[in-house]
C-alpha positions, 0 to 999 in steps of 0.5 A: 093251731095244732092238735096234739091230743090223743084219746085215752091219754092220761097226764102220765102219758102226756108227760111221757110223750111231751118230747114228741108232741109238745116241746119241739113246737115251742108253743107260746100257748097250750090248752090242756083238757085232761079228765076222768081217764086220770082217776078212773084207773087210780085205786083208793078213796076219793081223797086218795084219788084226788091227791094222786091225780093232783100230784101227777098234774103238778108234776106234769105242769111243773115239767112243762113250765120248766121246758117252756118257761115263756108259754102260757097254759090254759087248763080246761076243766074236766067235763061232767060226763053222763057215761061216767056219772059215778065220777061227777063229785070227784070231777068237780073236786078235781076241777076246784083243785085245778082252779086253785092250782091255776090261781097260784101260777101266773102262767096258768089259766083255768076255764070251767066248762063243766056247766056245759055238760051238766046243769046241776041236776041232769046231763046234756046227753045230746052233746055226746056220742052214744058212749056218754064220754066223748063230745059229738060235733055239736058238743065240740063246737059249743065247747070251742065257741063258748069256752076255748075261743073266748080264752084264746082271744083274751090271752091273745089280746093281753 
């Protein structure tokens, strides 16, 4: 297992740096967690942001699949963030779109962890550092134990 993530990244940046952080390793399984960094910088209506964001994601995953045709991609949902609460509905819609995209492709698997950080009426702020955007250690462990590792185990066994 290798962590090639970097804070503040966007899908455009992941695509830009794939030749350095992804392709040379020829992974069999790649976990992706992209979230609000992609759409907080996009202007327009929520519908335009969703359309633009999903176009970037499709381009990224298509490019990655072309370069790594045997790899499986696990797409983690965008987390619902107390520090970006104004984007909750947008994040939920993009998560629905991501799930639909994964359902269309046999090499992509969606893991919805949004309920980990928000119960529908309030955020679980104790899982975040003070910015309300990044998970603290407790949040990272919960995310790994309850969402990432079960998917990894399921794919490894199949």
